[in-house]
N, C-alpha and C positions, 0 to 999 in steps of 0.2 A: 504493500500500500504506500510506503514511503516513496518508492520509485514513481508511482502514479502522481502523488502530490507534487513532487519536484517538477514533473512535466507540466502540470496545470499552472504553475507560476508563470510560464512563458506563453500561454495561449489566452485568447479572449474568453469572456464569461460564457457565451453561448456554446463555443466549442468545448469549453471545460465541462459544462453540463452534459453535453453529448457524450464526451469521453467517460464521465462518471457513470452514465447510464449504461454504456457499453460494458464498462468494467463490472457493474452490478449484475448485468444479465449474462455476460459471456466470459468474464474473467480477463486476465491480463493478455491472453493471446489476441483477442479481438482488438484491444487497444494498440498493441504493437503493430498489427497489420494496418490500422488506420493511420498511425504515425508514419509508418513506412510509405504509405501512399502520399501523405503530405510532403514528405521529403522529395518526392518525384514531381512536385508541382513547380512550374517556372515562377509563379508568384512568390513562393517562399524564397527562392534564390535571388529574385529581384530585390527583395528587402535586405537579404544578407549582403549583397554587393553595393547597395545604395551609397554607403559611405566608405567603401573599401578602396585602397589605392591599387588600381589595376593597371599600373603603368606597363608592366611586363606580363600581366596575366593575373591569375588568382592564386594566392598562397595562404595556407592556414598555418604553416610553420615559419619561424624566423628564417630568412633566406637572404643571401647576398648574391649579386649578379655581376659577372664579368661580361662585357659586350665587346666584340671585336668587329670593327668595320674595316674590311680588307681594302676597300677603295680609298679610304681616308688614312690607312696605315695607323690605326689607333686601337688601343685597348683601354677600356674604361671600367672602373670599379664603382658599383652602386651598392650602398649598404642600406639595410632596413633599420629604422630607428624603433624606439619603444612603442610608437604609435602605428607601427607597421607601414610606414611611409618610406619610399626609396629616395636616397640622396646620392648624387655623384660626388665622390670624395677624391678620386684620382683619375688622371687621363695620361696614359703612357704612349709615347711614340713606339710603333711596332713594325717589324718586318714580317711579311707573310710569304706564301708560296710565289714562285716566279710567275705562274699563270693564274688568271682570274677564273671564276667558275668553281663548281663543286668538285671535290675530290671523288674520283670514281674507281681508281685502281692504284696499286703500288707503283711508285716511281713517276707519277704524272705531274709532280712538282706543283700540286695545288693544295691549298689549305681547305679543309672540309667546311661545308655550310651545315649548321645544325645546332643542337642543344646537347651539351656534354657536362659531365661531372669531372671533378679532379679525383683521380684514383689514388695517387700517392705522390710523395716528394722524393726526388733523388738528389742527394748532395755530394755524392762521390762519383763524379762524371768527368769525361774528357774536358780539358780547359776550353775547348772550342765552344762549348755550350755555356760558358760562364760559371758562376759559383753554384748554381743549382738548376733543377728542372722540375716542373710540375707535369705529371703524366695525365693526359685526358682519357676519356672513355671511348674515343674513336677506335673501331667502328661501333656505333651505338645500335640500339634495336631497329631504328628506322633505316640506318645505313645497311644493316644486314638484310632487311626486307627488300631493299633496292639493289641487293647483290654487289655492294661496294666492297672493296678489299683494301689491303694496306694496314699499317699499324704504326705505333710510335709517334703519334702527334703530341708534341709537348709544348708547353710555354717555358721558354728558357732564356738565359742571358746571352751575352755576346762574347766572342773569343777574348781571352785574357791577354794573350801574348801575340796575336796576329790579326791581320785584316780579314774581312769577309765581304761577300757580295751583299748587295742591298735587297736580297730576297732569301727565302729559305726553301728547303725541299718540301715544305708543307706545314712546318711548325709555326708557332708565333714566337718571335724573338724580341725582347725588350732590353733596355739597358741594364747593366749589372746592378747598379744601385736600385733601379726600379724593381728588379725581380726580388731582391732582398727585402725591399719595402713591402712589396705585395705579399711575400711569404709571411711577414709579420702581421699583416692586417686581415688575412682571411682565415676562416675556419673551413678546411677542405670538406668537412661533412655537410656543410650547409651553403656551399657555393656552386652556382651554375655558371657555365660558360656558354654564351650564345654567339655564334659566328655567322656573319653574312657578308656578301660581296659589297653591299652598300649599307645604308642605315638599318639599324635594328628596329623592327616594328614596335611602336609604343602605343599604349592606351587602346588595346583591342576593345571592340564593342562590348559593353557590359551586357547587352541583350544577348549577344552570341555566347558569352560566358555563362549566362543564366540557362540558356538552352542546353549547353553541354553538361552543366552540373545536374540539371533536372533529368536529362537522359541517362547520366551516370547512375542516378538513383532509380530510374525506371528499369535499367539493366539489372541493377542489384535486386529490385523488387521481384522481377521475373525469376531471378536466380533463387531467391529465398523461398518463393511460393510455387516453385516447380512448374512454371509456365514455359515449357521448352520452346514452343513456337515463337513467342515474343522474344525470349532470350536469344535465339538464333537469328532473329530478324535484325539484330544489331550488328551482325557480322557481314562484311562485304564479301562478295564472291571471289575477290582476289586475296582474301585473308590468308596469311601464312604466319604460323606461330613462331616464337623465337627458336624452336628446335627444328623448324622446317615442316612441321605438320600443316597440311593445306586443308582447305575448307571442307571437302567431302569427308575426309578421315576425322576431322575435328567434330563434325556434326554427329558421326557415328559414336565417337568417344563420349560426347556430352549426352547423347540419347541414352547410352548405357548407365551413365551416372544419374540422370534425372529419373530413369525407370526405377531406381531404388526408392524414390519417394521419401527420402529422409527429411526429418526436421533439421533446419540449418540455422546457424547464427552467423551473420556476416556483418562486420563492423569496418567502416572506412574512417581513417584519421589522417591528419597531415596531408590533405589533398592539395595538389598544385595543378593548374591548367595553364599551359603556355602555348601561344601561337608559334608554329614552326616558321623559320625564316623564308621558306618557299611560299610566299604569301598567296600567290595566285591559285594554289591548290587547296586552300582553306584547311590545312592540316594542323592538328593540335596534339601536343603531348600531355597526357594525363598521368600523374603519378600519385600514389597514396600508399599508406600502410594498411594492409588488410589482415584482419583476424577472422579466420574461418573455422567453424566447428560443426561437425556432424557426427553421427554414430560411427562412421567408418573412416573419417579423415579429419585432420586438423592442420592448419597452416597459420603462421604469423610471420609477416615479412613485407617487403616492398613489392608493389604491383605497378606495372606500367602499361598503358594503352596508347597506341597511336591511332587517332581517329580522323575521319574526314567529315566536316560539318556541312550539312545542307541547311535549308531554312529552319526546319523544326526538329531535326534529328541528326544523329551522327551514325557513321558506319565504322566499325573497328577494322583496321587494316592489319594490325599485328599486335601481339601482347606478350608480356613476360611476367 
């Protein structure tokens, strides 16, 4: 009952009375289903986003953003303050790959376009790369979906004892004092790197973000309440999972799971929704922590979806 009363604090009186009636007649399960439905309503997310700083997308967790504009040869650091508002605090001059355009294969001398995390720091490296290097997550989930290859995309410094060309083989190179400064200022676990050939898209439509978040919870609703048809309708025919499983095998796999008709608990936290730099395709990266519980399986960890947005819904292209 305590759980119910806490929920009622956040809803209007009429809705609260309705929830209490459902609880009195049907117990907690009926209330949970009603609340799960409310989470899939765009109107709810419109209110959530009304005062949010959505300069780079939607973030529930504290996050810093590195943006690299290859055309302008710049790397900028934007940090989130205690009010969850982004501020630019550093702008570094940067060298990037010799050729413009997205990286597609090993040795093409291009810096990739995309959204990446910092995987680790290397501080014992050849002096050509300066005092340290930050290893990125290239190739990421969407890169693998697009059959890109290559590896070793770093943010690093400049040669300590020799000259270098004004371009890289695909990495991002900044001054040695700058890379040391950057290393001190960022927390790798909460930093995203967004790379584009030109300006990074800022202030995506809040309406689009509301549509995506509402659909994320519609997808979750169909998953929890075993609506296989609706669940699979969120997947594009070009879908390919992180391990290479394609749409037909994925449908068979999910059909076997849904046929168990198990009661499930699925909780999403620390959600982020970020527009991908290839703007014309209306691609978004959705990341969140998922806690899944059923009689036969449990999971707790990070989940990532790459989706393509239409006017009122999205299609999942790949997931991990």
